N, C-alpha and C positions, 0 to 999 in steps of 0.2 A: 731623905727622900725614898719611897717604894711604892712598888707596881703590886695591885691588887688586879689578878686579871681571875675574871668571872665568866664562867661559859655557861652555853646553855646550849643542853642537846639531846637527841632523840637517840641516833644511832652510835653514837661514841666520835666523833667525828669531830666535834668543838672541845668535846675533851681531851681526846690526845694532840689536839691540835697546842692547847693549853696548855697541857702538861711540858709538851715540847719548848715552849715560849720559855714557863717557868723552867726548866735542866737551864734551856740558854740564857737566860738573863744571870742564876747561879752560878753558870763556869764562869761569868761576865764579875763577879762578886756582886752582883745589884740586887739589894736585898726587896725579894717578891714573894708574896705567896699565891695558891691559886685556890680559887672555890667554886661550886655550882652557885649560880645566882638567886634557886631558889634558898639555897639556906642564910642566905645576907639579909639582917632590917635595912631595906633598903630606906623606909621613911628615918630614920637614925642615922645610917650610911649617910645619906646623900643630901640632910638640910643641914647640919653642921658643917662648921670652915673646916675644913681639911685640907690644908696646903701642903703635906706631905706625904698624902697616897696620890699616884697617878692609876686610875682606874683601867685598863684595860679589858674591854668587853668581844668574846668571842662566841657569834652567833650564828643561830642557824632557824634559816626561813624553811616549815616544813608543808607538807600538800599546802595546796588551798592558799597560800600565801600566808600561813597562822604563824603565830611564835611557837615553841616547843614548848611541853608542857610543863617543865621548868623556869621556863621565860614569862608566863601567863598574867603572873602578882604584878611583875616589875613590866611587863608591858604596857597593862592596866595605869597600872600607878602611873607611869610616865606619860603616855599620852593622853590622860584627865589633864583639863581644862585648868581646872583649880590645883593644879599639881606647882609648889614650890619650891627650888632647890638652893644650896647656897653653888656657888662658885666653884666645881670642882674640874680637877684634868680629869682629861680623858681621853681614850682612842677608841674608832671600832673597827674590829674586823669578822665580817660578813661570811658566811659559809652560804653555800648555795649550790643547786643543780639548774645551768641553763638551757636543760630540755624542759625544765616547767618556766618557755615565755614570758607567760604570761603575771607569773609572781617573784622572779627571779629576784631574791634578795629584795623581796617585799618588805620584810620585818625590817632588819635590818639597815635601812634606807629610811622608814618611817623613824626609828628610833633614832638614827641620826640628824633629820630634819628636828626632829621636835625638839632633842637635847641643843641643837644649836639655837635654836628661840629659848629656850629656861634655862641653860647652861652656859652657852657660849660655843664659841668656836675650838675643835679637837686641838688638844696641843703635838698630837703627831698627826698629819693626816690619815683618816677612816679607808680602809681598801678591802675588796672584796674577791673570794676566791671561791673558782668554778671548780663543783666537786666534780664534775664528770672530766674538765681536763686538765686545768693546771693552781689545784686548789696550792699545791707544795712549794710550786715557786712562786706564787701569790702572797703565801705566808711566808714564805723564806725572808722575801723583800720586803714586807711590812715590820717584820720580825727585824730585822736590820734597821730599820728607821727607828723602832722601840731603841735599841740598844745604843745606835745613834744617839737618842733624845738625854736619856739617864749617862751614857758618859760624857757629855757636854754639861750637863745639868749636875754632875757630880760638886758640890764643894772644893773638890782639889781642883778645878779647870774653871769655875765662876770670875775668881779671880782675872786669872788670865785667859780669857775666852780666849782668843790666838793660839793658845797653847789647845785648848780641845781641836782646833778646827786641822789645828797640821797630825797632833795625835790621831784623827777619823780620816784624815785626808791622807796622810802615809804612810800608817801604820796599821793602817785595820788590812 
């Protein structure tokens, strides 16, 4: 199983967080890579069955409640009523600023809602970070859930899930 981290950023926050997640996963010997979502051929990537990847989106909402420039094509594609996808595994971490109360996390919430309809529920609970206040604590909490998912889902513990539970509960 591989973590495919896809970020969409304007000022660099989402990229910084995504690369931090990559480093944390690699430190825990979890196969992962990290890319700007603009570099992905999502029409191919998300329409073919692929049980080996878990897509971890780290995406920013910018002023006016809009997607970043690098997210625009994916946003337009996933929000299109005619879009069909395979059932891929995913989770979303939204980056926003609560000072913009009307549009806080608008894009990540819209994508999450649409993906829940088109793809299915996320395999790891989605989360949000407030760039004004608690983004690092929020991201650390989501990262812990991501690591726990991969630890439990690794082939080493699939056969004996209780061992994975013990490992995550007592040895972390």
